[in-house]
C-alpha angles and dihedrals in degrees: 000000000000120000148187103219128211095342136134108273131180099227121192110255095005107061124216107356133171103234145112127267124207120198149157118179085326132034106272106174141009113196126033115005133203118282085230093062120116102248120212106213117228134183120254093254095054122123121198112216134174111268112273119250119212110194093176116047127127102186152328140188095034095308135101134198089238090061085086101217136114088229093058092048089051090051091054091048095052093043095053092047086072091065094048100263114144098170135033148160118241101234124210131196139213105296142130118308087243094055094044092049091049090052089050090052092052092052090050092051093045093050089048090054092042100193115210092218119090130002122331118259103228092181144282134314106203104207104184161333088121097069139118110269093218089058099040094125105186094347116115111257098215093066099047109124138187114255110273128178096206091052091047090050091053092053092045092051092047088055093050091250092304101134109116102164135030125191115208144155108253094202095061119097111270097021098109094054089049091051090052088047093052092045092056090052094048093247119140115247110209129197110227149137085024146145089205121155127206093271092054092050091047089054092045093051091050087050091054108270110155108170142056117212116231092332115235092017123104093352142099114284128231114270125174092242095040118023094197124188099318092050091046091049088059095041100051112068088193091070120086108212122217115213132192098211096193095114087233102077091036129024121237093248091051090051090051092050092052093045089051095049102044128073110257091249096049101067121084126189114221132175099212082201125179132209092278093070109113095021131098121269115279141086120340138162139242125180091339092310126117114249125195118207120198129158094349095312123114115197142163118244088266091056098256113147109252109195122294143268091218118141119215098238088054091049088056090047091051090048092053103036102034104025095037098232115154113259100245089045092054090046089053089057091063097038126022097021096060089039091057089043091054094039092241097112091108087071109026143009101078144040105257132135110270096026122109115283093249112150140167116199115200134170129230088275092055094248113147113240103172136005121198129191123185089348095306129106112250096171136017126179 
């Protein structure tokens, strides 16, 4: 047995508690551990948290999920481990059918190989091509398609049934049928890149939609005579809201408003990061488009925001220090909330006996000291 001994731990149901945690591949004991355990020494200011889960990330370390190779997925997996992420969804974007299918194939192959290095690939977030052209954001217009069940099924088959979440515009022809199809399969239908009004969201929720893609971004704003997607995201407690907490995509007051209006378990921090994350400022790429990164902002040549270079530990820090969310609640937004949203909370998302031994160890400055997946160190500062 391995163990963290006499350290501050965020234990499910008990909050932050000074205790020891014994583990192998799974968490075996919380409390006193055997004197024969292999102790991982930690500094006095260390805090042991559940491993972070990023359900919306395109790339990192110079690689992108759309590159369509096992090697690129591995690069993303090892890069995000340094920010405490132990599970993530490989996120695609609106592209040609050929390129999306290639990306799906790479995920299938990677999951079959199941490397023990880096964060775990839980599955796929299919962001596009079923979006609204007028709200495409940094997605290339020429590949936008109407929602189609047959096309989705082809992508899902190519991925080995790995698609866990699909972003789509509910007002577009064919969307309601796809939402119902996804709901029956236990796949999360997410409202995103959309011009939807309240009536469209209401219909989508009744059909089974459960998530809002990067809330506030690339969607209709709240207005007092039409609350749009943003207002509906706050109104419907059924909807889990993603948030890019970098203070660039969304202002601090807007983040406060969302946090105030959502149930604590219905807000999920994401990075929406692109390949430039973890690299110096300069020119990068997203979906065949040039991206320019400067001072933490990634934009297309026309100034459109193009994903982020946000790290998950920094997102949590921003949520606590700038938005004013209590520490453990902010951690929940990067752990148990996405785990519940993706229906993987029986295995990950909190520190509880029987769950996978996925841990992120930070200090009081939010620096990641150690990342552990399935009981093995995947990053050490």
